[in-house]
C-alpha positions as CSV (number, residue, x, y, z in Angstrom):
1,M,-38.0,22.6,-31.5
2,K,-40.7,23.9,-33.8
3,I,-40.9,27.4,-35.1
4,N,-44.2,28.9,-36.2
5,V,-43.5,31.0,-39.3
6,S,-46.8,30.8,-41.1
7,P,-48.9,34.0,-41.3
8,K,-52.2,32.3,-40.2
9,G,-50.6,30.7,-37.1
10,R,-50.3,27.2,-38.5
11,S,-47.2,25.4,-37.4
12,I,-45.3,24.1,-40.4
13,G,-43.2,21.8,-38.2
14,Y,-39.7,23.0,-38.9
15,A,-37.3,21.1,-36.6
16,G,-33.7,22.3,-36.2
17,K,-30.7,20.1,-36.1
18,P,-30.2,18.3,-32.9
19,K,-27.4,19.7,-30.8
20,K,-24.4,17.5,-29.8
21,R,-24.0,17.0,-26.1
22,F,-20.7,18.3,-24.7
23,V,-18.6,15.6,-23.2
24,P,-15.5,17.1,-21.5
25,E,-13.5,13.9,-21.6
26,E,-13.6,13.9,-25.5
27,D,-12.8,17.6,-25.9
28,P,-9.3,18.1,-27.2
29,L,-8.9,21.6,-25.7
30,T,-9.9,20.3,-22.3
31,N,-7.5,17.4,-22.5
32,A,-4.7,19.8,-23.6
33,T,-5.4,22.1,-20.8
34,L,-5.4,19.3,-18.2
35,Q,-2.1,18.0,-19.6
36,Y,-0.6,21.5,-19.4
37,L,-1.8,21.9,-15.8
38,K,-0.4,18.5,-14.8
39,T,2.9,19.3,-16.3
40,G,3.1,22.7,-14.6
41,S,2.2,21.0,-11.3
42,K,4.8,18.4,-11.7
43,M,7.4,21.1,-12.5
44,E,6.5,23.0,-9.4
45,D,6.7,19.9,-7.2
46,E,10.2,19.1,-8.6
47,T,11.3,22.7,-8.0
48,E,10.1,22.6,-4.4
49,L,11.9,19.2,-3.9
50,A,15.1,20.6,-5.4
51,I,14.9,23.7,-3.1
52,S,14.4,21.5,0.0
53,K,17.4,19.3,-1.0
54,I,19.6,22.4,-1.5
55,E,18.5,23.8,1.8
56,A,19.3,20.5,3.5
57,L,22.8,20.4,1.9
58,R,23.4,24.0,3.0
59,K,22.5,23.2,6.6
60,D,24.7,20.1,6.5
61,T,27.6,22.2,5.2
62,L,27.1,24.8,7.9
63,R,27.0,22.1,10.5
64,K,30.3,20.5,9.2
65,A,31.9,24.0,9.1
66,Q,31.1,24.7,12.7
67,V,32.7,21.4,14.0
């Protein structure tokens, strides 16, 4: 990008530094966030599995108590 800073309208040809392209796969903050979300999701899945196992054991215990 060239910026015209001369008083007579002549372009002096200043070019700024090229900007780096953002690549999400290489961003450490994005990677850390994805890892955090994966861990949270896994914890939630394990909790739901444990609750369902406890509920199944409770129903089994009630069934055995009624017999």
